PDB file of N, CA, C and O in Angstrom:
ATOM      1  N   UNK A   1     107.434  78.393  10.619  1.00  0.00           N
ATOM      2  CA  UNK A   1     106.589  79.019  11.574  1.00  0.00           C
ATOM      3  C   UNK A   1     105.156  78.948  10.369  1.00  0.00           C
ATOM      4  O   UNK A   1     105.455  78.987   9.175  1.00  0.00           O
ATOM      5  N   UNK A   2     104.267  78.888  10.600  1.00  0.00           N
ATOM      6  CA  UNK A   2     103.046  79.356  10.024  1.00  0.00           C
ATOM      7  C   UNK A   2     102.326  80.262  11.273  1.00  0.00           C
ATOM      8  O   UNK A   2     102.142  79.953  12.450  1.00  0.00           O
ATOM      9  N   UNK A   3     101.980  81.564  10.496  1.00  0.00           N
ATOM     10  CA  UNK A   3     101.559  82.616  11.675  1.00  0.00           C
ATOM     11  C   UNK A   3     100.433  83.142  11.056  1.00  0.00           C
ATOM     12  O   UNK A   3     100.410  83.392   9.851  1.00  0.00           O
ATOM     13  N   UNK A   4      99.297  83.363  11.971  1.00  0.00           N
ATOM     14  CA  UNK A   4      97.882  84.134  11.658  1.00  0.00           C
ATOM     15  C   UNK A   4      98.227  85.768  12.537  1.00  0.00           C
ATOM     16  O   UNK A   4      99.125  85.806  13.377  1.00  0.00           O
ATOM     17  N   UNK A   5      97.641  86.655  12.300  1.00  0.00           N
ATOM     18  CA  UNK A   5      97.685  87.942  12.871  1.00  0.00           C
ATOM     19  C   UNK A   5      96.099  88.231  13.129  1.00  0.00           C
ATOM     20  O   UNK A   5      95.395  88.492  12.153  1.00  0.00           O
ATOM     21  N   UNK A   6      95.505  88.184  14.511  1.00  0.00           N
ATOM     22  CA  UNK A   6      94.716  88.255  14.875  1.00  0.00           C
ATOM     23  C   UNK A   6      94.535  90.173  14.858  1.00  0.00           C
ATOM     24  O   UNK A   6      95.251  90.910  15.536  1.00  0.00           O
ATOM     25  N   UNK A   7      93.434  90.653  13.936  1.00  0.00           N
ATOM     26  CA  UNK A   7      93.389  91.967  13.690  1.00  0.00           C
ATOM     27  C   UNK A   7      91.934  92.415  14.267  1.00  0.00           C
ATOM     28  O   UNK A   7      90.968  91.742  13.907  1.00  0.00           O
ATOM     29  N   UNK A   8      91.672  93.808  15.376  1.00  0.00           N
ATOM     30  CA  UNK A   8      90.573  94.328  15.689  1.00  0.00           C
ATOM     31  C   UNK A   8      89.880  94.926  14.374  1.00  0.00           C
ATOM     32  O   UNK A   8      90.291  95.416  13.322  1.00  0.00           O
ATOM     33  N   UNK A   9      88.712  94.667  14.904  1.00  0.00           N
ATOM     34  CA  UNK A   9      87.517  94.828  13.530  1.00  0.00           C
ATOM     35  C   UNK A   9      86.737  96.045  13.973  1.00  0.00           C
ATOM     36  O   UNK A   9      85.774  96.476  13.339  1.00  0.00           O
ATOM     37  N   UNK A  10      87.316  96.717  15.375  1.00  0.00           N
ATOM     38  CA  UNK A  10      86.319  97.863  15.760  1.00  0.00           C
ATOM     39  C   UNK A  10      87.937  99.113  16.346  1.00  0.00           C
ATOM     40  O   UNK A  10      89.065  98.688  16.596  1.00  0.00           O
ATOM     41  N   UNK A  11      87.595 100.278  16.397  1.00  0.00           N
ATOM     42  CA  UNK A  11      88.357 101.602  16.887  1.00  0.00           C
ATOM     43  C   UNK A  11      87.555 101.148  18.171  1.00  0.00           C
ATOM     44  O   UNK A  11      86.327 101.139  18.094  1.00  0.00           O
ATOM     45  N   UNK A  12      88.351 100.661  19.688  1.00  0.00           N
ATOM     46  CA  UNK A  12      88.202 101.048  20.764  1.00  0.00           C
ATOM     47  C   UNK A  12      89.366 100.862  21.853  1.00  0.00           C
ATOM     48  O   UNK A  12      90.308 101.616  21.609  1.00  0.00           O
ATOM     49  N   UNK A  13      89.542 100.122  22.900  1.00  0.00           N
ATOM     50  CA  UNK A  13      89.985 100.352  23.971  1.00  0.00           C
ATOM     51  C   UNK A  13      90.427  99.004  24.306  1.00  0.00           C
ATOM     52  O   UNK A  13      89.459  98.272  24.097  1.00  0.00           O
ATOM     53  N   UNK A  14      91.276  98.415  24.664  1.00  0.00           N
ATOM     54  CA  UNK A  14      91.318  96.617  25.054  1.00  0.00           C
ATOM     55  C   UNK A  14      91.137  97.002  26.786  1.00  0.00           C
ATOM     56  O   UNK A  14      91.450  97.972  27.476  1.00  0.00           O
ATOM     57  N   UNK A  15      90.473  95.710  27.041  1.00  0.00           N
ATOM     58  CA  UNK A  15      89.298  95.863  28.528  1.00  0.00           C
ATOM     59  C   UNK A  15      90.192  95.137  29.298  1.00  0.00           C
ATOM     60  O   UNK A  15      90.950  95.463  30.212  1.00  0.00           O
ATOM     61  N   UNK A  16      89.829  93.548  28.459  1.00  0.00           N
ATOM     62  CA  UNK A  16      90.837  92.531  29.193  1.00  0.00           C
ATOM     63  C   UNK A  16      91.354  91.233  28.345  1.00  0.00           C
ATOM     64  O   UNK A  16      90.725  90.741  27.408  1.00  0.00           O
ATOM     65  N   UNK A  17      92.239  90.903  28.691  1.00  0.00           N
ATOM     66  CA  UNK A  17      93.267  90.075  27.788  1.00  0.00           C
ATOM     67  C   UNK A  17      92.928  88.607  28.959  1.00  0.00           C
ATOM     68  O   UNK A  17      93.156  88.364  30.144  1.00  0.00           O
ATOM     69  N   UNK A  18      92.423  88.065  28.069  1.00  0.00           N
ATOM     70  CA  UNK A  18      92.202  86.325  28.718  1.00  0.00           C
ATOM     71  C   UNK A  18      92.965  85.370  28.566  1.00  0.00           C
ATOM     72  O   UNK A  18      92.619  84.289  29.042  1.00  0.00           O
ATOM     73  N   UNK A  19      94.016  85.463  27.977  1.00  0.00           N
ATOM     74  CA  UNK A  19      94.896  84.029  27.368  1.00  0.00           C
ATOM     75  C   UNK A  19      96.291  85.181  27.644  1.00  0.00           C
ATOM     76  O   UNK A  19      96.233  86.403  27.784  1.00  0.00           O
ATOM     77  N   UNK A  20      97.710  84.120  27.660  1.00  0.00           N
ATOM     78  CA  UNK A  20      99.002  84.666  27.717  1.00  0.00           C
ATOM     79  C   UNK A  20      99.717  83.919  26.688  1.00  0.00           C
ATOM     80  O   UNK A  20      99.456  82.745  26.426  1.00  0.00           O
ATOM     81  N   UNK A  21     100.874  84.801  25.941  1.00  0.00           N
ATOM     82  CA  UNK A  21     101.518  83.929  25.197  1.00  0.00           C
ATOM     83  C   UNK A  21     102.190  82.764  25.884  1.00  0.00           C
ATOM     84  O   UNK A  21     102.620  82.584  27.023  1.00  0.00           O
ATOM     85  N   UNK A  22     102.106  81.817  24.449  1.00  0.00           N
ATOM     86  CA  UNK A  22     102.587  80.444  24.789  1.00  0.00           C
ATOM     87  C   UNK A  22     101.656  79.809  24.987  1.00  0.00           C
ATOM     88  O   UNK A  22     101.756  78.584  24.914  1.00  0.00           O
ATOM     89  N   UNK A  23     100.265  80.498  25.346  1.00  0.00           N
ATOM     90  CA  UNK A  23      98.626  79.501  25.558  1.00  0.00           C
ATOM     91  C   UNK A  23      98.593  79.044  24.389  1.00  0.00           C
ATOM     92  O   UNK A  23      99.056  79.560  23.372  1.00  0.00           O
ATOM     93  N   UNK A  24      97.887  77.780  24.541  1.00  0.00           N
ATOM     94  CA  UNK A  24      96.932  77.246  23.398  1.00  0.00           C
ATOM     95  C   UNK A  24      95.393  77.726  23.616  1.00  0.00           C
ATOM     96  O   UNK A  24      94.569  77.974  24.497  1.00  0.00           O
ATOM     97  N   UNK A  25      95.588  77.683  22.101  1.00  0.00           N
ATOM     98  CA  UNK A  25      94.027  78.029  21.454  1.00  0.00           C
ATOM     99  C   UNK A  25      93.378  77.798  20.448  1.00  0.00           C
ATOM    100  O   UNK A  25      94.098  77.723  19.453  1.00  0.00           O
ATOM    101  N   UNK A  26      92.049  77.611  20.211  1.00  0.00           N
ATOM    102  CA  UNK A  26      91.025  76.958  19.514  1.00  0.00           C
ATOM    103  C   UNK A  26      89.966  77.957  18.538  1.00  0.00           C
ATOM    104  O   UNK A  26      89.493  79.016  18.950  1.00  0.00           O
ATOM    105  N   UNK A  27      89.816  77.621  17.739  1.00  0.00           N
ATOM    106  CA  UNK A  27      89.102  78.044  16.452  1.00  0.00           C
ATOM    107  C   UNK A  27      87.911  78.603  17.711  1.00  0.00           C
ATOM    108  O   UNK A  27      87.508  77.730  18.479  1.00  0.00           O
ATOM    109  N   UNK A  28      87.406  79.959  17.884  1.00  0.00           N
ATOM    110  CA  UNK A  28      86.638  80.940  18.011  1.00  0.00           C
ATOM    111  C   UNK A  28      86.654  80.829  19.570  1.00  0.00           C
ATOM    112  O   UNK A  28      85.655  81.119  20.228  1.00  0.00           O
ATOM    113  N   UNK A  29      87.981  80.341  20.218  1.00  0.00           N
ATOM    114  CA  UNK A  29      87.889  80.837  21.603  1.00  0.00           C
ATOM    115  C   UNK A  29      88.094  82.567  21.698  1.00  0.00           C
ATOM    116  O   UNK A  29      88.287  83.255  20.696  1.00  0.00           O
ATOM    117  N   UNK A  30      88.038  82.941  22.651  1.00  0.00           N
ATOM    118  CA  UNK A  30      88.205  84.450  23.370  1.00  0.00           C
ATOM    119  C   UNK A  30      89.468  84.538  23.640  1.00  0.00           C
ATOM    120  O   UNK A  30      90.011  83.851  24.505  1.00  0.00           O
ATOM    121  N   UNK A  31      90.135  85.505  22.831  1.00  0.00           N
ATOM    122  CA  UNK A  31      91.494  85.704  23.256  1.00  0.00           C
ATOM    123  C   UNK A  31      91.411  87.286  24.076  1.00  0.00           C
ATOM    124  O   UNK A  31      92.424  87.439  24.758  1.00  0.00           O
ATOM    125  N   UNK A  32      90.680  88.192  24.142  1.00  0.00           N
ATOM    126  CA  UNK A  32      90.635  89.533  24.520  1.00  0.00           C
ATOM    127  C   UNK A  32      89.965  89.759  24.395  1.00  0.00           C
ATOM    128  O   UNK A  32      89.428  89.234  23.420  1.00  0.00           O
ATOM    129  N   UNK A  33      89.036  90.928  25.280  1.00  0.00           N
ATOM    130  CA  UNK A  33      87.621  92.024  24.956  1.00  0.00           C
ATOM    131  C   UNK A  33      88.440  93.050  25.039  1.00  0.00           C
ATOM    132  O   UNK A  33      89.472  93.216  25.689  1.00  0.00           O
ATOM    133  N   UNK A  34      87.509  94.126  23.856  1.00  0.00           N
ATOM    134  CA  UNK A  34      87.371  95.155  23.404  1.00  0.00           C
ATOM    135  C   UNK A  34      86.281  96.023  24.085  1.00  0.00           C
ATOM    136  O   UNK A  34      85.197  95.549  24.426  1.00  0.00           O
ATOM    137  N   UNK A  35      86.621  97.297  24.259  1.00  0.00           N
ATOM    138  CA  UNK A  35      85.630  97.947  24.958  1.00  0.00           C
ATOM    139  C   UNK A  35      85.247  99.086  23.910  1.00  0.00           C
ATOM    140  O   UNK A  35      86.219  99.764  23.579  1.00  0.00           O
ATOM    141  N   UNK A  36      84.283  99.367  23.438  1.00  0.00           N
ATOM    142  CA  UNK A  36      83.631 100.244  22.638  1.00  0.00           C
ATOM    143  C   UNK A  36      82.294 101.324  22.292  1.00  0.00           C
ATOM    144  O   UNK A  36      81.312 100.974  21.637  1.00  0.00           O
ATOM    145  N   UNK A  37      82.450 102.432  22.765  1.00  0.00           N
ATOM    146  CA  UNK A  37      80.778 103.064  23.073  1.00  0.00           C
ATOM    147  C   UNK A  37      80.102 102.237  24.253  1.00  0.00           C
ATOM    148  O   UNK A  37      78.949 101.819  24.155  1.00  0.00           O
ATOM    149  N   UNK A  38      80.926 102.025  25.415  1.00  0.00           N
ATOM    150  CA  UNK A  38      80.505 101.079  26.789  1.00  0.00           C
ATOM    151  C   UNK A  38      80.066  99.714  26.344  1.00  0.00           C
ATOM    152  O   UNK A  38      79.537  98.913  27.114  1.00  0.00           O
ATOM    153  N   UNK A  39      80.304  99.474  25.068  1.00  0.00           N
ATOM    154  CA  UNK A  39      80.086  97.917  24.653  1.00  0.00           C
ATOM    155  C   UNK A  39      81.285  96.890  24.574  1.00  0.00           C
ATOM    156  O   UNK A  39      82.167  97.189  23.769  1.00  0.00           O
ATOM    157  N   UNK A  40      81.424  95.865  25.205  1.00  0.00           N
ATOM    158  CA  UNK A  40      82.125  94.726  25.564  1.00  0.00           C
ATOM    159  C   UNK A  40      82.423  93.775  24.197  1.00  0.00           C
ATOM    160  O   UNK A  40      81.766  92.755  23.989  1.00  0.00           O
ATOM    161  N   UNK A  41      83.257  94.136  23.492  1.00  0.00           N
ATOM    162  CA  UNK A  41      83.554  93.029  22.232  1.00  0.00           C
ATOM    163  C   UNK A  41      84.554  92.232  22.498  1.00  0.00           C
ATOM    164  O   UNK A  41      85.672  92.588  22.868  1.00  0.00           O
ATOM    165  N   UNK A  42      84.066  90.806  22.263  1.00  0.00           N
ATOM    166  CA  UNK A  42      85.535  89.886  22.448  1.00  0.00           C
ATOM    167  C   UNK A  42      85.783  89.652  20.840  1.00  0.00           C
ATOM    168  O   UNK A  42      85.087  89.547  19.830  1.00  0.00           O
ATOM    169  N   UNK A  43      87.260  89.628  21.206  1.00  0.00           N
ATOM    170  CA  UNK A  43      87.712  89.012  20.148  1.00  0.00           C
ATOM    171  C   UNK A  43      87.983  87.668  20.185  1.00  0.00           C
ATOM    172  O   UNK A  43      88.532  87.119  21.141  1.00  0.00           O
ATOM    173  N   UNK A  44      87.517  86.955  18.891  1.00  0.00           N
ATOM    174  CA  UNK A  44      87.726  85.694  18.968  1.00  0.00           C
ATOM    175  C   UNK A  44      88.821  85.051  17.925  1.00  0.00           C
ATOM    176  O   UNK A  44      88.741  85.457  16.766  1.00  0.00           O
ATOM    177  N   UNK A  45      89.696  84.216  18.191  1.00  0.00           N
ATOM    178  CA  UNK A  45      90.386  83.398  17.212  1.00  0.00           C
ATOM    179  C   UNK A  45      90.079  82.970  15.739  1.00  0.00           C
ATOM    180  O   UNK A  45      89.261  82.072  15.941  1.00  0.00           O
ATOM    181  N   UNK A  46      90.195  83.036  14.682  1.00  0.00           N
ATOM    182  CA  UNK A  46      90.063  82.280  13.492  1.00  0.00           C
ATOM    183  C   UNK A  46      90.515  80.923  13.587  1.00  0.00           C
ATOM    184  O   UNK A  46      89.788  80.047  13.120  1.00  0.00           O
ATOM    185  N   UNK A  47      91.525  80.640  14.081  1.00  0.00           N
ATOM    186  CA  UNK A  47      92.623  79.601  13.376  1.00  0.00           C
ATOM    187  C   UNK A  47      93.138  78.752  15.359  1.00  0.00           C
ATOM    188  O   UNK A  47      93.043  79.310  16.452  1.00  0.00           O
ATOM    189  N   UNK A  48      93.526  77.631  15.107  1.00  0.00           N
ATOM    190  CA  UNK A  48      94.345  76.895  16.216  1.00  0.00           C
ATOM    191  C   UNK A  48      95.363  76.975  16.253  1.00  0.00           C
ATOM    192  O   UNK A  48      96.071  77.126  15.257  1.00  0.00           O
ATOM    193  N   UNK A  49      95.808  76.890  17.538  1.00  0.00           N
ATOM    194  CA  UNK A  49      97.027  76.960  17.439  1.00  0.00           C
ATOM    195  C   UNK A  49      98.153  77.486  18.997  1.00  0.00           C
ATOM    196  O   UNK A  49      97.979  76.609  19.844  1.00  0.00           O
ATOM    197  N   UNK A  50      98.801  78.189  19.348  1.00  0.00           N
ATOM    198  CA  UNK A  50      99.482  78.883  20.510  1.00  0.00           C
ATOM    199  C   UNK A  50      99.785  79.826  20.005  1.00  0.00           C
ATOM    200  O   UNK A  50     100.110  79.876  18.819  1.00  0.00           O
ATOM    201  N   UNK A  51      99.739  81.155  21.067  1.00  0.00           N
ATOM    202  CA  UNK A  51      99.523  82.602  20.982  1.00  0.00           C
ATOM    203  C   UNK A  51     101.279  82.745  21.553  1.00  0.00           C
ATOM    204  O   UNK A  51     101.885  82.702  22.624  1.00  0.00           O
ATOM    205  N   UNK A  52     101.607  82.947  20.013  1.00  0.00           N
ATOM    206  CA  UNK A  52     103.188  83.708  19.617  1.00  0.00           C
ATOM    207  C   UNK A  52     103.413  84.968  20.368  1.00  0.00           C
ATOM    208  O   UNK A  52     104.382  85.138  21.107  1.00  0.00           O
ATOM    209  N   UNK A  53     102.523  85.806  20.160  1.00  0.00           N
ATOM    210  CA  UNK A  53     102.535  87.238  20.972  1.00  0.00           C
ATOM    211  C   UNK A  53     101.526  87.818  20.932  1.00  0.00           C
ATOM    212  O   UNK A  53     100.815  87.858  19.928  1.00  0.00           O
ATOM    213  N   UNK A  54     101.182  88.576  22.391  1.00  0.00           N
ATOM    214  CA  UNK A  54     100.339  89.562  22.036  1.00  0.00           C
ATOM    215  C   UNK A  54     100.676  90.845  21.731  1.00  0.00           C
ATOM    216  O   UNK A  54     101.695  90.885  22.419  1.00  0.00           O
ATOM    217  N   UNK A  55     100.609  92.017  21.192  1.00  0.00           N
ATOM    218  CA  UNK A  55     100.690  93.138  20.219  1.00  0.00           C
ATOM    219  C   UNK A  55     100.458  94.373  21.211  1.00  0.00           C
ATOM    220  O   UNK A  55     100.977  95.487  21.136  1.00  0.00           O
ATOM    221  N   UNK A  56      99.441  93.837  22.270  1.00  0.00           N
ATOM    222  CA  UNK A  56      98.369  95.231  23.108  1.00  0.00           C
ATOM    223  C   UNK A  56      98.524  94.921  24.458  1.00  0.00           C
ATOM    224  O   UNK A  56      99.000  93.826  24.757  1.00  0.00           O
ATOM    225  N   UNK A  57      98.165  95.793  25.401  1.00  0.00           N
ATOM    226  CA  UNK A  57      98.001  95.850  26.654  1.00  0.00           C
ATOM    227  C   UNK A  57      96.389  96.393  27.462  1.00  0.00           C
ATOM    228  O   UNK A  57      95.637  97.235  26.970  1.00  0.00           O
ATOM    229  N   UNK A  58      96.195  95.793  28.542  1.00  0.00           N
ATOM    230  CA  UNK A  58      94.796  96.208  28.595  1.00  0.00           C
ATOM    231  C   UNK A  58      95.070  97.902  28.858  1.00  0.00           C
ATOM    232  O   UNK A  58      96.139  98.294  29.326  1.00  0.00           O
ATOM    233  N   UNK A  59      93.792  98.974  28.436  1.00  0.00           N
ATOM    234  CA  UNK A  59      93.943 100.156  28.665  1.00  0.00           C
ATOM    235  C   UNK A  59      94.477 100.709  27.147  1.00  0.00           C
ATOM    236  O   UNK A  59      94.300 101.902  26.902  1.00  0.00           O
ATOM    237  N   UNK A  60      95.124  99.852  26.136  1.00  0.00           N
ATOM    238  CA  UNK A  60      95.839 100.694  25.129  1.00  0.00           C
ATOM    239  C   UNK A  60      94.510 100.694  23.953  1.00  0.00           C
ATOM    240  O   UNK A  60      93.755  99.784  23.610  1.00  0.00           O
ATOM    241  N   UNK A  61      94.608 102.183  23.506  1.00  0.00           N
ATOM    242  CA  UNK A  61      93.699 102.561  22.406  1.00  0.00           C
ATOM    243  C   UNK A  61      94.036 101.487  21.147  1.00  0.00           C
ATOM    244  O   UNK A  61      95.148 100.985  20.983  1.00  0.00           O
ATOM    245  N   UNK A  62      92.997 101.262  20.390  1.00  0.00           N
ATOM    246  CA  UNK A  62      93.420 100.198  18.773  1.00  0.00           C
ATOM    247  C   UNK A  62      92.168 100.960  18.001  1.00  0.00           C
ATOM    248  O   UNK A  62      91.132 101.514  18.367  1.00  0.00           O
ATOM    249  N   UNK A  63      92.859 100.673  16.661  1.00  0.00           N
ATOM    250  CA  UNK A  63      92.742 101.573  15.732  1.00  0.00           C
ATOM    251  C   UNK A  63      91.565  99.746  14.697  1.00  0.00           C
ATOM    252  O   UNK A  63      91.820  98.546  14.793  1.00  0.00           O
ATOM    253  N   UNK A  64      90.615 100.333  14.026  1.00  0.00           N
ATOM    254  CA  UNK A  64      89.918  99.133  13.568  1.00  0.00           C
ATOM    255  C   UNK A  64      91.054  98.840  12.302  1.00  0.00           C
ATOM    256  O   UNK A  64      91.606  99.666  11.576  1.00  0.00           O
ATOM    257  N   UNK A  65      91.195  97.234  12.328  1.00  0.00           N
ATOM    258  CA  UNK A  65      92.251  96.761  11.240  1.00  0.00           C
ATOM    259  C   UNK A  65      93.861  96.765  11.896  1.00  0.00           C
ATOM    260  O   UNK A  65      94.814  96.317  11.257  1.00  0.00           O
ATOM    261  N   UNK A  66      93.957  97.211  12.953  1.00  0.00           N
ATOM    262  CA  UNK A  66      95.266  96.872  13.719  1.00  0.00           C
ATOM    263  C   UNK A  66      95.734  95.554  14.414  1.00  0.00           C
ATOM    264  O   UNK A  66      94.908  94.763  14.869  1.00  0.00           O
ATOM    265  N   UNK A  67      96.671  95.403  14.463  1.00  0.00           N
ATOM    266  CA  UNK A  67      97.514  93.933  15.054  1.00  0.00           C
ATOM    267  C   UNK A  67      97.369  93.663  16.085  1.00  0.00           C
ATOM    268  O   UNK A  67      98.233  94.259  16.729  1.00  0.00           O
ATOM    269  N   UNK A  68      96.402  92.735  17.095  1.00  0.00           N
ATOM    270  CA  UNK A  68      96.415  92.810  18.252  1.00  0.00           C
ATOM    271  C   UNK A  68      97.171  91.396  18.753  1.00  0.00           C
ATOM    272  O   UNK A  68      97.729  91.497  19.846  1.00  0.00           O
ATOM    273  N   UNK A  69      97.256  90.105  18.097  1.00  0.00           N
ATOM    274  CA  UNK A  69      98.122  89.009  18.538  1.00  0.00           C
ATOM    275  C   UNK A  69      98.685  87.970  17.202  1.00  0.00           C
ATOM    276  O   UNK A  69      98.138  87.801  16.112  1.00  0.00           O
ATOM    277  N   UNK A  70      99.744  87.469  17.635  1.00  0.00           N
ATOM    278  CA  UNK A  70     100.140  86.747  15.909  1.00  0.00           C
ATOM    279  C   UNK A  70      99.931  85.271  17.413  1.00  0.00           C
ATOM    280  O   UNK A  70     100.143  85.061  18.607  1.00  0.00           O
ATOM    281  N   UNK A  71      99.337  84.606  16.060  1.00  0.00           N
ATOM    282  CA  UNK A  71      98.973  83.016  16.972  1.00  0.00           C
ATOM    283  C   UNK A  71      99.939  82.081  15.618  1.00  0.00           C
ATOM    284  O   UNK A  71      99.904  82.313  14.409  1.00  0.00           O
ATOM    285  N   UNK A  72     100.492  81.346  16.117  1.00  0.00           N
ATOM    286  CA  UNK A  72     101.357  80.058  15.659  1.00  0.00           C
ATOM    287  C   UNK A  72     100.369  78.666  14.766  1.00  0.00           C
ATOM    288  O   UNK A  72      99.790  77.918  15.554  1.00  0.00           O
ATOM    289  N   UNK A  73     100.258  78.468  13.865  1.00  0.00           N
ATOM    290  CA  UNK A  73      99.256  77.394  13.545  1.00  0.00           C
ATOM    291  C   UNK A  73      99.652  76.238  13.618  1.00  0.00           C
ATOM    292  O   UNK A  73     100.601  75.905  12.908  1.00  0.00           O
ATOM    293  N   UNK A  74      99.014  75.262  14.531  1.00  0.00           N
ATOM    294  CA  UNK A  74      99.337  73.817  14.483  1.00  0.00           C
ATOM    295  C   UNK A  74      99.539  73.240  13.146  1.00  0.00           C
ATOM    296  O   UNK A  74      99.810  72.045  13.024  1.00  0.00           O
TER     297      UNK A  74
END
């Protein structure tokens, strides 16, 4: 099984998770939305595949470069 880790590009808070574990995802599809300084920043998938695990929950604080999710590649 080949996987890709999705990392946060900013320090902020998880505002909303749009997909669930097991869902299919395509390149550039939004996985979740982070909030930082009252701005909403979408987290997009760089790969296509299936969501293996989501490592954060709404309301969680995240740091830059923190793992947010793991995608199983097609």
